[in-house]
C-alpha positions as CSV (number, residue, x, y, z in Angstrom):
1,M,19.7,2.7,-7.2
2,K,17.4,1.1,-9.7
3,F,17.7,-2.5,-10.8
4,S,16.2,-3.8,-14.1
5,F,15.6,-7.5,-14.7
6,K,13.2,-9.9,-16.4
7,A,11.4,-12.7,-14.6
8,R,8.8,-15.3,-15.3
9,I,5.5,-14.9,-13.3
10,Y,4.5,-18.2,-11.7
11,K,1.9,-19.3,-9.1
12,V,2.5,-20.4,-5.5
13,G,-0.8,-21.7,-4.3
14,I,-3.3,-19.0,-5.5
15,N,-0.7,-16.2,-5.5
16,S,1.3,-15.0,-8.6
17,C,4.9,-14.1,-7.9
18,I,8.5,-13.9,-9.2
19,K,11.9,-14.8,-7.9
20,V,14.0,-11.7,-7.5
21,P,17.6,-12.3,-8.5
22,K,19.9,-12.7,-5.5
23,N,22.5,-10.3,-6.9
24,I,19.8,-7.6,-6.7
25,S,18.1,-8.4,-3.4
26,N,21.5,-8.7,-1.8
27,K,22.1,-5.0,-2.6
28,L,18.8,-3.9,-0.9
29,I,18.3,-3.3,2.8
30,A,15.8,-5.5,4.7
31,E,13.6,-4.2,7.5
32,K,12.6,-7.0,9.8
33,G,13.4,-9.5,7.1
34,Y,11.3,-7.8,4.4
35,I,12.5,-5.3,1.7
36,P,10.1,-2.4,0.9
37,I,10.4,-1.5,-2.8
38,K,8.8,0.5,-5.5
39,G,9.1,-0.1,-9.2
40,T,7.4,-1.0,-12.5
41,I,6.2,-4.1,-14.2
42,E,6.2,-3.5,-18.0
43,G,6.1,0.3,-17.2
44,F,3.2,0.1,-14.6
45,F,4.1,1.6,-11.2
46,F,3.7,-0.4,-8.0
47,Q,4.8,-0.3,-4.4
48,Q,5.3,-3.6,-2.8
49,T,7.4,-5.7,-0.3
50,L,9.9,-8.4,-1.2
51,C,9.3,-11.4,1.0
52,P,12.1,-13.8,2.1
53,V,11.8,-17.4,1.2
54,R,14.1,-19.9,3.0
55,G,16.8,-21.1,0.8
56,E,15.6,-19.1,-2.3
57,G,16.3,-15.5,-1.6
58,Y,13.4,-13.1,-2.0
59,R,10.0,-13.3,-3.8
60,L,7.9,-10.5,-5.2
61,Y,4.2,-11.2,-5.1
62,V,2.5,-9.9,-8.3
63,N,-1.0,-8.9,-7.4
64,G,-4.0,-8.5,-9.7
65,I,-3.5,-4.8,-10.0
66,M,0.1,-5.3,-11.1
67,I,-0.9,-8.0,-13.6
68,K,-3.7,-5.9,-15.1
69,G,-1.6,-2.7,-15.2
70,G,1.4,-4.4,-16.6
71,K,-0.8,-6.3,-19.1
72,V,0.9,-9.6,-18.3
73,K,-0.3,-13.1,-17.3
74,N,0.9,-16.0,-15.3
75,G,3.6,-18.0,-17.2
76,Q,4.8,-14.8,-19.0
77,T,8.2,-13.2,-18.6
78,A,7.9,-9.6,-17.7
79,R,10.4,-6.7,-17.3
80,F,10.7,-5.3,-13.8
81,I,12.5,-2.2,-12.6
82,I,12.8,-2.0,-8.8
83,E,14.5,0.1,-6.2
84,Q,14.5,0.4,-2.4
85,D,11.5,2.3,-1.2
86,S,12.7,5.3,0.7
87,W,9.2,6.5,1.6
88,E,8.6,5.8,5.2
89,R,5.6,3.4,5.1
90,N,4.9,3.5,8.8
91,R,4.9,7.3,9.1
92,N,2.1,8.9,11.0
93,F,-0.4,10.8,8.9
94,P,-1.6,14.0,10.4
95,M,-5.3,14.5,11.1
96,L,-6.7,17.0,8.7
97,P,-7.8,20.2,10.5
98,A,-11.2,19.9,8.8
99,F,-11.6,16.4,10.1
100,R,-10.7,17.3,13.7
101,K,-13.1,20.3,13.5
102,E,-16.0,18.0,12.4
103,L,-15.1,15.4,15.0
104,K,-15.2,18.0,17.7
105,K,-18.4,19.6,16.4
106,N,-20.1,16.1,16.4
107,K,-18.6,15.2,19.8
108,L,-16.8,12.3,18.2
109,L,-13.1,13.2,18.8
110,N,-12.7,11.0,21.9
111,T,-14.5,8.2,20.1
112,F,-12.0,8.5,17.2
113,L,-9.0,8.7,19.6
114,Q,-10.2,5.4,21.2
115,L,-9.9,3.6,18.0
116,S,-6.7,1.5,17.6
117,A,-3.6,3.3,16.4
118,S,-3.7,1.4,13.2
119,R,-7.3,2.3,12.5
120,Q,-6.6,6.0,13.2
121,K,-3.6,5.8,10.8
122,E,-5.7,4.1,8.1
123,V,-8.4,6.8,8.3
124,N,-5.9,9.6,8.3
125,R,-3.9,8.1,5.5
126,Y,-7.1,7.7,3.4
127,L,-8.2,11.3,4.0
128,N,-4.7,12.7,3.4
129,H,-4.4,11.0,0.0
130,L,-7.6,12.5,-1.4
131,K,-6.7,14.9,-4.2
132,T,-9.3,17.7,-3.8
133,K,-10.7,19.6,-0.8
134,E,-14.2,18.6,-2.0
135,A,-13.3,14.9,-1.9
136,Q,-11.8,15.3,1.5
137,Q,-14.9,17.1,2.8
138,R,-17.3,14.6,1.2
139,N,-15.3,11.7,2.8
140,I,-15.0,13.5,6.2
141,E,-18.8,13.7,6.2
142,R,-19.0,10.0,5.4
143,M,-16.6,9.2,8.2
144,I,-18.8,11.2,10.6
145,S,-21.8,9.2,9.4
146,V,-19.9,5.9,9.9
147,M,-18.9,6.9,13.4
148,K,-22.5,7.8,14.2
149,G,-23.5,4.3,12.9
150,R,-25.5,5.6,9.9
151,A,-23.4,4.6,6.9
152,I,-20.9,2.2,5.4
153,S,-17.3,3.2,5.7
154,P,-15.7,4.6,2.5
155,L,-12.6,2.6,3.4
156,Y,-14.5,-0.7,2.8
157,K,-16.4,0.0,-0.4
């Protein structure tokens, strides 16, 4: 179910955020206290997490990408449409067959599998979200170079 509301963007420390109306956050399901959501700010899509604030309900942090995409500023009231995010954020991303093949060919599969689970997930997620086979292959080659210690990771550019 989608919920539409307007909220004023304000700063807490260096972070821009809004207060999510309690009548909306009460209808969403928290996971470990946080509520994964997706939505729009002035029509600009985002995927974010509502954070609990003691005695205040939930807060939505409005990052720079959301501010720029929504063409809004701090102090301005913006229109938000949010809904529970049903996409499983913690799902495992499969290793691309081409990536596995290159790792084996370069004798780096065991090295990759010794990385932390979160790092493996980060790399696999990155490669899985590339739109073309050419981009995947180009970035697989970069990852091989990174693992051989010869290049800067494309994940940190």
